[in-house]
C-alpha positions as CSV (number, residue, x, y, z in Angstrom):
1,M,34.4,-38.7,33.0
2,L,37.3,-35.9,31.5
3,K,39.5,-34.6,34.6
4,N,41.6,-32.1,32.5
5,K,39.4,-31.2,30.0
6,Q,40.8,-27.5,29.2
7,E,44.5,-28.5,29.6
8,I,44.1,-31.4,27.5
9,I,42.7,-28.6,24.6
10,D,45.6,-26.1,25.7
11,V,47.7,-28.8,24.8
12,L,46.9,-29.6,21.7
13,Q,45.9,-25.8,20.8
14,N,49.6,-24.9,21.3
15,D,51.0,-27.5,19.1
16,G,51.4,-30.0,21.9
17,V,50.7,-33.6,21.5
18,I,48.7,-36.0,23.9
19,A,48.6,-40.1,23.9
20,Y,45.2,-41.7,25.0
21,V,43.5,-44.8,25.0
22,T,41.3,-46.5,22.2
23,D,39.6,-49.0,22.0
24,T,42.7,-51.3,19.9
25,V,45.8,-50.0,21.5
26,W,47.2,-46.7,22.6
27,G,47.3,-43.5,20.7
28,L,49.5,-40.1,20.3
29,G,47.8,-37.6,18.8
30,C,47.8,-33.9,17.7
31,L,45.3,-31.1,16.1
32,P,45.5,-32.2,11.8
33,E,45.9,-28.3,11.5
34,S,49.3,-28.3,13.4
35,E,52.2,-29.1,11.1
36,K,54.8,-28.5,13.8
37,A,53.1,-31.1,16.3
38,V,52.6,-33.4,13.6
39,K,56.7,-33.0,13.2
40,K,56.8,-33.7,16.6
41,I,55.3,-37.0,16.9
42,Y,57.4,-38.2,13.8
43,E,59.9,-37.2,16.2
44,I,58.9,-38.8,19.8
45,K,58.3,-42.2,17.1
46,K,61.5,-42.0,15.2
47,R,59.1,-42.7,12.6
48,E,60.2,-42.5,9.0
49,A,58.5,-39.8,7.1
50,Q,56.6,-42.2,3.9
51,K,54.2,-43.5,6.9
52,P,51.6,-41.4,7.0
53,L,49.3,-40.7,10.1
54,I,45.5,-41.3,10.0
55,L,42.8,-39.1,11.2
56,M,40.6,-40.7,13.6
57,S,37.2,-39.1,15.4
58,N,34.2,-40.2,18.1
59,E,31.5,-39.4,14.7
60,V,32.5,-39.8,11.3
61,Y,30.7,-37.3,9.8
62,N,33.5,-35.2,11.9
63,L,35.6,-36.5,9.1
64,F,33.7,-36.3,5.8
65,D,35.3,-32.7,5.0
66,Y,39.4,-34.7,4.7
67,V,38.2,-37.0,2.4
68,K,37.0,-37.0,-1.3
69,P,33.0,-38.9,-1.6
70,I,33.1,-42.3,-0.1
71,P,33.2,-45.2,-2.6
72,K,30.0,-47.5,-1.9
73,T,32.6,-50.0,-0.6
74,G,33.7,-47.6,1.9
75,Q,30.2,-46.9,2.9
76,I,29.4,-50.4,3.5
77,L,32.2,-51.1,6.0
78,I,31.6,-47.0,8.1
79,K,27.1,-48.7,8.3
80,K,29.0,-52.0,9.2
81,Y,32.2,-51.4,11.4
82,F,32.3,-47.8,12.6
83,P,32.6,-46.9,15.5
84,G,34.9,-49.9,15.9
85,A,38.6,-51.8,15.2
86,L,38.4,-50.6,11.2
87,T,40.9,-48.2,9.9
88,I,39.9,-47.2,6.0
89,V,42.2,-45.4,3.6
90,T,40.4,-43.5,1.0
91,E,40.6,-40.6,-1.4
92,K,41.5,-37.2,1.7
93,S,40.6,-34.2,0.2
94,D,42.7,-30.7,-0.3
95,K,41.3,-30.7,3.0
96,T,44.1,-33.2,5.2
97,P,47.9,-31.7,4.6
98,D,50.6,-33.1,3.1
99,Y,51.9,-33.3,5.7
100,I,49.8,-36.0,7.3
101,T,49.3,-38.3,4.2
102,S,53.4,-38.3,3.3
103,G,52.4,-36.6,-0.1
104,M,49.8,-39.5,-0.7
105,Q,46.4,-39.2,-1.5
106,T,45.1,-41.0,0.2
107,V,44.3,-41.2,4.0
108,G,43.5,-43.2,6.6
109,I,39.8,-42.6,8.7
110,R,38.5,-44.6,11.9
111,I,36.5,-44.0,14.8
112,P,37.3,-46.2,18.1
113,D,34.9,-47.7,20.3
114,N,36.1,-46.7,23.0
115,K,34.8,-43.7,25.7
116,V,37.6,-42.1,26.8
117,F,38.7,-41.4,23.4
118,Q,35.3,-40.0,22.4
119,S,35.3,-37.6,25.5
120,I,38.6,-36.2,24.0
121,C,37.0,-35.9,20.8
122,E,34.1,-33.5,22.3
123,I,35.8,-31.1,23.5
124,I,38.3,-30.2,21.3
125,P,38.3,-28.1,18.2
126,K,36.3,-29.9,15.3
127,H,36.6,-33.3,17.2
128,V,39.5,-35.1,14.6
129,L,42.4,-35.2,15.5
130,A,46.0,-36.9,13.4
131,T,46.6,-40.1,15.2
132,T,48.9,-42.5,15.3
133,S,50.5,-45.8,17.7
134,A,52.0,-44.2,20.9
135,N,54.7,-46.6,20.8
136,L,59.0,-45.6,19.3
137,S,58.7,-46.8,15.7
138,H,59.6,-51.0,15.6
139,Q,58.4,-51.4,19.2
140,P,55.5,-53.1,19.9
141,S,52.3,-50.9,20.7
142,A,51.4,-49.6,23.7
143,K,48.0,-51.9,25.1
144,T,47.7,-50.1,29.3
145,Y,47.7,-46.6,30.8
146,E,51.0,-48.4,32.4
147,Q,52.5,-49.3,28.9
148,A,52.2,-46.2,27.5
149,L,53.5,-43.8,31.0
150,E,56.2,-46.5,30.4
151,N,56.7,-45.3,26.5
152,M,55.1,-41.6,26.2
153,T,56.7,-39.9,30.0
154,G,58.9,-36.8,28.5
155,L,57.6,-37.3,25.0
156,A,54.2,-36.5,24.8
157,D,53.0,-33.8,26.2
158,L,49.4,-35.6,28.1
159,I,49.4,-38.9,28.6
160,I,45.3,-39.1,29.9
161,E,44.4,-41.7,31.4
162,D,41.9,-44.1,30.1
163,Y,39.5,-43.6,33.9
164,G,39.0,-47.9,33.5
165,Y,38.4,-48.9,29.5
166,P,41.5,-50.0,28.7
167,A,42.3,-51.1,25.6
168,K,41.5,-54.3,24.0
169,G,45.0,-54.7,22.8
170,L,45.2,-55.9,18.8
171,E,45.4,-53.0,16.5
172,S,43.0,-52.2,13.9
173,T,42.2,-54.2,10.6
174,V,43.6,-51.6,7.8
175,A,41.3,-51.5,4.5
176,G,41.6,-49.6,1.4
177,V,38.9,-48.5,-0.5
178,V,39.3,-47.0,-3.7
179,G,36.4,-46.8,-7.0
180,D,34.9,-50.3,-5.7
181,E,37.7,-51.9,-4.8
182,L,38.6,-53.2,-1.1
183,R,42.0,-54.0,-0.3
184,V,42.8,-55.2,3.2
185,F,46.4,-54.1,3.8
186,R,46.7,-55.2,7.5
187,Q,44.6,-58.0,9.2
188,G,43.9,-56.7,12.6
189,A,41.2,-56.9,15.4
190,I,38.3,-57.1,12.8
191,S,37.4,-59.8,10.0
192,L,35.4,-58.3,7.2
193,D,32.5,-60.0,5.7
194,I,30.6,-57.9,2.8
């Protein structure tokens, strides 16, 4: 499906930032290990330093190294809603750098249900992206390839087309799981039911 696999890998391995479709809205991301690229995302978006990025992948087990063992409530949510429009905020492990989490001890994880996004994760090192939405802070999220081009041309190093797998246009629900406590931080595409 992806026409430019090697270009995607090269951009990311050279501290680059890519824009891509997900099942919710368009994303902007880089390799989690690249502090330079993470800084670039904050610069591109003019994003406040206290707002963390999240980690996304095509398979949940690719994210397990980045978090502490997930509480039972979180495991139930993963089984029920991954892949899909749910971001779970849970305790991070030492592998997740502070520059991704804005110094917080938690990190958001998500598995988007979009074939193009999953294909990108399949080919990149470690299969994980540090990510946020592809728009300037306080501006609406990009919901189409055209909007992503408008928002990110000249800013992102590469904008990957959606190959006919568009975003649905509604942000993910964000839920925090610490211990067995569940808190919904942002109501989005999914209404939680556990």
